C-alpha positions as CSV (number, residue, x, y, z in Angstrom):
1,M,38.5,32.0,25.1
2,S,36.3,33.9,22.7
3,N,36.8,37.7,22.0
4,D,34.1,38.7,24.5
5,G,36.0,36.9,27.3
6,T,33.5,34.0,27.7
7,R,34.6,30.4,27.5
8,R,33.3,28.7,24.3
9,R,31.4,25.6,25.3
10,S,32.4,22.4,23.5
11,R,29.7,20.1,22.0
12,A,28.1,17.9,24.7
13,S,28.5,14.1,24.3
14,M,26.0,11.3,24.9
15,R,28.0,10.3,28.0
16,E,27.4,13.7,29.5
17,V,23.7,13.4,28.8
18,A,23.6,10.0,30.5
19,D,25.5,11.3,33.5
20,R,23.2,14.4,33.8
21,A,20.1,12.2,33.5
22,G,21.5,9.5,35.8
23,V,20.9,6.7,33.3
24,A,23.0,4.4,31.1
25,M,24.1,5.5,27.6
26,S,21.9,2.7,26.1
27,S,18.9,4.4,27.8
28,V,19.8,7.7,26.2
29,S,20.0,6.0,22.8
30,R,16.6,4.3,23.2
31,V,14.9,7.6,24.2
32,L,16.4,9.5,21.2
33,S,15.6,6.7,18.7
34,G,12.0,6.6,19.9
35,H,12.2,3.0,21.3
36,P,8.8,1.9,22.7
37,D,10.4,0.2,25.8
38,V,11.1,3.4,27.7
39,S,9.3,4.7,30.7
40,P,7.8,8.2,30.7
41,A,10.0,9.1,33.7
42,M,13.2,8.1,32.1
43,S,12.2,9.8,28.8
44,A,11.5,13.0,30.7
45,R,14.9,12.9,32.5
46,V,16.8,12.2,29.3
47,L,15.1,14.9,27.3
48,A,15.6,17.4,30.1
49,A,19.3,16.7,30.1
50,V,19.4,17.0,26.3
51,K,17.9,20.4,26.5
52,E,20.1,21.6,29.4
53,L,23.3,20.5,27.6
54,D,22.1,21.5,24.1
55,Y,23.0,18.0,22.9
56,Q,23.1,17.5,19.2
57,P,23.1,13.8,18.1
58,D,25.7,12.7,15.6
59,I,23.4,11.9,12.7
60,L,26.2,10.4,10.6
61,A,27.2,7.9,13.4
62,Q,23.5,7.0,13.9
63,S,22.9,6.4,10.2
64,L,26.0,4.2,10.0
65,R,24.8,2.1,12.9
66,R,21.4,1.7,11.2
67,R,23.2,1.1,7.8
68,E,21.3,4.2,6.5
69,T,22.5,7.5,5.2
70,L,19.2,9.4,5.4
71,T,20.0,10.6,1.9
72,V,18.1,10.1,-1.4
73,G,19.6,10.5,-4.9
74,F,17.7,12.3,-7.7
75,V,18.9,11.9,-11.3
76,V,17.5,14.7,-13.4
77,G,17.7,14.7,-17.2
78,D,18.0,18.5,-17.6
79,I,17.7,20.8,-14.6
80,S,17.3,23.9,-16.8
81,N,13.8,22.5,-17.8
82,P,11.2,24.3,-15.6
83,L,9.3,21.0,-15.3
84,F,12.2,19.4,-13.4
85,A,12.7,22.5,-11.2
86,E,9.2,22.2,-9.9
87,I,9.4,18.4,-9.4
88,V,12.7,18.7,-7.6
89,T,11.1,21.2,-5.2
90,G,8.3,18.8,-4.5
91,V,10.6,16.0,-3.8
92,E,13.1,17.9,-1.6
93,S,10.5,19.6,0.5
94,T,8.8,16.3,1.3
95,L,12.0,14.6,2.1
96,H,13.2,17.4,4.3
97,T,10.1,17.3,6.4
98,N,10.8,13.6,7.0
99,G,14.4,14.0,7.9
100,Y,16.1,13.1,4.6
101,S,18.5,15.1,2.5
102,M,18.8,14.9,-1.3
103,L,21.8,14.6,-3.7
104,L,20.9,16.0,-7.1
105,T,22.7,15.1,-10.3
106,N,22.1,16.6,-13.8
107,S,22.6,14.4,-16.8
108,L,22.5,17.2,-19.4
109,G,20.3,15.1,-21.7
110,D,23.0,12.4,-22.0
111,P,21.9,8.8,-21.3
112,V,25.5,7.7,-20.8
113,M,26.0,10.4,-18.1
114,E,22.7,9.4,-16.6
115,A,23.9,5.7,-16.2
116,A,27.1,7.0,-14.7
117,H,25.1,9.1,-12.2
118,I,23.1,6.1,-11.1
119,G,26.4,4.3,-10.4
120,L,27.8,7.3,-8.5
121,L,24.8,7.6,-6.2
122,S,24.8,3.9,-5.5
123,Q,28.5,4.2,-4.4
124,R,27.5,7.1,-2.1
125,R,25.1,4.6,-0.5
126,V,21.9,6.6,-0.9
127,D,18.9,5.0,0.7
128,G,16.7,5.4,-2.3
129,L,16.6,6.9,-5.8
130,V,14.3,9.1,-7.9
131,I,14.9,9.3,-11.6
132,S,13.3,10.5,-14.8
133,V,14.9,8.2,-17.4
134,L,16.0,9.9,-20.6
135,D,15.8,6.8,-22.8
136,E,13.5,3.9,-21.7
137,T,15.6,1.5,-23.8
138,H,19.1,2.7,-23.1
139,P,21.0,-0.6,-22.2
140,E,23.4,0.9,-19.7
141,T,20.7,2.8,-17.8
142,I,18.5,-0.3,-17.7
143,N,21.4,-2.5,-16.5
144,R,22.3,0.0,-13.8
145,L,18.8,0.1,-12.5
146,R,18.6,-3.7,-12.4
147,E,21.7,-3.9,-10.3
148,L,20.4,-1.5,-7.6
149,D,19.3,-3.0,-4.2
150,I,17.6,0.1,-3.0
151,P,14.0,1.4,-3.6
152,V,13.6,3.4,-6.8
153,V,10.8,5.7,-8.0
154,V,10.6,6.5,-11.7
155,L,8.9,9.6,-13.1
156,D,6.5,9.1,-16.0
157,R,8.4,6.3,-17.8
158,N,7.8,2.7,-18.8
159,L,10.5,0.3,-17.8
160,P,10.9,-3.5,-18.2
161,A,8.6,-5.4,-15.8
162,D,11.6,-7.2,-14.1
163,I,12.8,-3.9,-12.6
164,P,10.9,-3.4,-9.3
165,V,10.3,0.3,-9.3
166,S,7.4,2.5,-8.1
167,R,6.2,5.1,-10.7
168,V,4.5,8.5,-10.7
169,L,2.7,8.9,-13.9
170,S,0.8,11.7,-15.6
171,D,-2.5,11.0,-17.4
172,H,-1.3,12.7,-20.6
173,R,-3.9,10.8,-22.7
174,S,-7.0,12.3,-21.2
175,G,-5.6,15.9,-21.1
176,M,-4.5,15.6,-24.8
177,K,-7.9,14.2,-25.8
178,A,-9.7,17.1,-24.2
179,A,-7.4,19.6,-26.0
180,V,-8.0,17.9,-29.4
181,L,-11.8,17.7,-28.8
182,H,-11.8,21.5,-28.1
183,L,-10.0,22.1,-31.4
184,L,-12.3,19.8,-33.4
185,D,-15.3,21.5,-31.9
186,L,-13.9,24.8,-33.1
187,G,-13.9,23.4,-36.6
188,H,-10.3,22.3,-37.0
189,R,-9.6,19.1,-38.9
190,R,-5.9,19.4,-40.0
191,I,-4.3,19.3,-36.5
192,A,-0.6,18.7,-36.0
193,L,1.1,17.2,-33.0
194,I,4.8,18.0,-32.5
195,G,5.9,14.9,-30.6
196,G,8.9,14.1,-28.5
197,T,11.1,11.1,-28.0
198,A,9.3,7.7,-28.2
199,A,8.8,7.5,-24.4
200,R,5.7,7.2,-22.4
201,P,4.6,10.9,-22.4
202,A,4.8,11.1,-26.2
203,L,3.1,7.8,-26.8
204,E,0.2,8.7,-24.4
205,R,-0.2,12.2,-26.0
206,R,-0.5,10.6,-29.5
207,A,-3.0,8.1,-28.2
208,G,-5.1,11.0,-26.8
209,L,-5.0,12.7,-30.2
210,E,-6.2,9.5,-31.9
211,D,-8.9,9.0,-29.3
212,A,-10.4,12.4,-30.0
213,F,-10.7,11.9,-33.7
214,A,-12.2,8.4,-33.1
215,L,-14.7,9.8,-30.6
216,R,-16.0,12.4,-33.1
217,G,-16.1,9.7,-35.9
218,L,-13.6,11.7,-38.0
219,P,-11.0,10.4,-40.5
220,S,-7.4,10.6,-39.3
221,S,-6.5,13.9,-40.9
222,Y,-4.0,14.8,-38.2
223,L,-0.3,15.1,-38.6
224,V,2.5,14.0,-36.2
225,D,6.1,15.2,-36.4
226,E,8.1,13.2,-33.9
227,G,11.7,13.8,-32.7
228,S,13.1,14.8,-29.4
229,F,11.8,16.9,-26.5
230,A,14.3,19.6,-27.3
231,V,13.7,23.3,-28.1
232,E,15.5,22.7,-31.4
233,H,13.1,20.0,-32.5
234,G,10.1,22.2,-31.7
235,A,11.4,25.0,-33.9
236,A,12.4,22.7,-36.8
237,A,9.1,20.8,-36.7
238,M,7.1,24.0,-36.7
239,R,9.0,25.3,-39.8
240,R,8.4,22.0,-41.6
241,L,4.7,22.1,-40.8
242,L,4.2,25.7,-41.9
243,A,6.0,24.9,-45.2
244,L,3.6,22.2,-46.2
245,P,1.4,22.8,-49.2
246,E,-1.6,22.4,-46.8
247,P,-0.3,23.5,-43.5
248,P,-2.2,22.6,-40.3
249,T,-4.7,25.1,-38.9
250,A,-3.8,24.0,-35.4
251,V,-0.6,22.9,-33.8
252,I,-0.1,21.1,-30.5
253,A,3.4,21.1,-28.9
254,G,3.9,17.9,-27.0
255,G,6.3,19.1,-24.3
256,N,7.3,22.4,-22.7
257,Q,10.7,22.6,-24.4
258,V,9.1,21.7,-27.7
259,M,6.6,24.5,-27.1
260,L,9.4,27.0,-26.6
261,G,10.9,26.2,-29.9
262,A,7.6,26.3,-31.8
263,L,6.6,29.6,-30.2
264,R,10.0,31.0,-31.2
265,V,9.0,30.4,-34.9
266,V,5.6,31.9,-34.3
267,A,7.2,35.1,-32.9
268,E,9.7,35.3,-35.7
269,R,7.0,35.0,-38.4
270,K,4.6,37.3,-36.5
271,I,1.8,34.7,-36.7
272,E,-1.3,35.8,-34.9
273,L,-2.3,32.9,-32.7
274,G,-6.1,32.3,-32.3
275,S,-6.8,33.8,-35.8
276,Q,-4.1,32.7,-38.2
277,L,-3.2,29.6,-36.3
278,S,-4.5,27.9,-33.2
279,F,-1.9,26.6,-30.8
280,V,-1.8,24.4,-27.6
281,G,1.2,23.7,-25.5
282,C,2.0,21.1,-22.7
283,D,2.8,22.2,-19.2
284,D,1.8,25.6,-17.8
285,I,5.2,27.3,-17.6
286,P,5.5,31.1,-17.3
287,I,5.7,31.9,-21.0
288,T,2.2,30.6,-21.6
289,D,0.8,33.5,-19.6
290,L,3.3,36.0,-20.9
291,F,2.9,35.2,-24.6
292,Q,0.3,37.3,-26.4
293,P,-2.3,36.0,-26.8
294,A,-2.0,33.6,-23.8
295,V,-1.3,30.0,-24.8
296,A,-3.8,27.2,-24.1
297,V,-2.1,24.3,-22.4
298,V,-2.5,20.7,-21.1
299,R,-1.6,21.4,-17.5
300,R,-0.3,19.0,-14.8
301,D,0.9,19.7,-11.2
302,N,4.6,19.2,-11.3
303,Y,5.1,19.9,-7.6
304,A,2.5,17.3,-6.7
305,M,4.4,14.8,-8.9
306,G,7.6,15.5,-6.9
307,R,5.7,15.2,-3.6
308,A,4.1,11.9,-4.7
309,A,7.5,10.5,-5.8
310,A,9.0,11.3,-2.3
311,E,6.0,9.7,-0.5
312,L,6.3,6.5,-2.6
313,L,10.0,6.3,-1.8
314,L,9.5,7.0,1.9
315,A,6.9,4.2,2.0
316,R,9.3,1.8,0.5
317,M,12.4,2.8,2.5
318,R,10.6,3.0,5.9
319,D,7.8,0.5,5.7
320,G,9.0,-1.9,3.0
321,A,6.0,-1.1,0.8
322,R,5.7,-3.0,-2.5
323,P,6.4,-1.1,-5.8
324,T,3.3,0.7,-6.9
325,D,2.1,3.3,-9.4
326,V,0.4,6.6,-8.8
327,V,-1.4,8.3,-11.7
328,L,-1.9,12.1,-11.5
329,P,-4.5,13.9,-13.6
330,T,-3.9,16.4,-16.4
331,A,-6.4,19.1,-17.5
332,F,-6.8,21.2,-20.6
333,V,-6.9,24.9,-20.0
334,A,-8.5,26.9,-22.9
335,R,-7.0,30.3,-23.7
336,P,-7.1,32.8,-26.6
337,S,-4.4,31.0,-28.6
338,C,-7.2,28.7,-29.8
339,G,-9.9,30.0,-32.2
340,P,-11.9,28.8,-35.2
341,P,-9.7,27.9,-38.3
342,P,-9.1,30.8,-40.7
343,P,-11.4,30.9,-43.8
């Protein structure tokens, strides 16, 4: 008995639903699973009994019978990165709408931990996997992905052709080309790109830089300082560039964490963006609007990337769709951090 004197009702069983509806348990199962071979009258009786008894299906038992868990794994490189937070939201909201839950693991920027997380999620028998690979050439990660027998969607990375994955890619090249053309048209010639790890985004951004100079018929007077996508690399590279005998008149930070490090140096040295130095970042995170002056960026829709990843995975899990790529656009957003080069 509960405190208010009423009897607490136990959870109804499928047997009770079948008895109430006057049908076999197999008929209840067919109605609840959406089987096409069910008459409208039987479906109406079963659904009425379900409502009267407040019956809640045992999702775990159903998934075990179907050899599915209705769960998707997501291996994130660093959840503290605002980029991933938006992508995760896009993935999870789309999966939730379609009846799936998500298991999230955070690799903390460590490829060894990333490979271990792939193995862990495989042991948990997830139905599919979304991953943003930290290192496209890391042997353990590549081997783990080769061993999987579930659909996989990779975010913005190039992997060996023998791994059958779907991919959601950003068109970094066109967005970067537009940003560099804007700087060239303002009069800049000595433009520096702070690049990240030698993965697809960094390679595409460098290609966009080269495209812009070639399109204007200009000599390759640009500079590239490559390293990692970390805040620390952004700061160190910015200090190196500013210490050159001929420092660049414009700097592009090829990644949102790299941008944070570079802007830290700008703030420390009280450099006036747009007049003393022009600056472009990648990804429209909150600091780009809060920084004074506002920072020009190459923007992409991270939520849309997560949504597209979930949709590709659902198509493969439910419909057996073949691995495919989806390419999402980027766009240059001009802001006051860009101006003509100083005299």
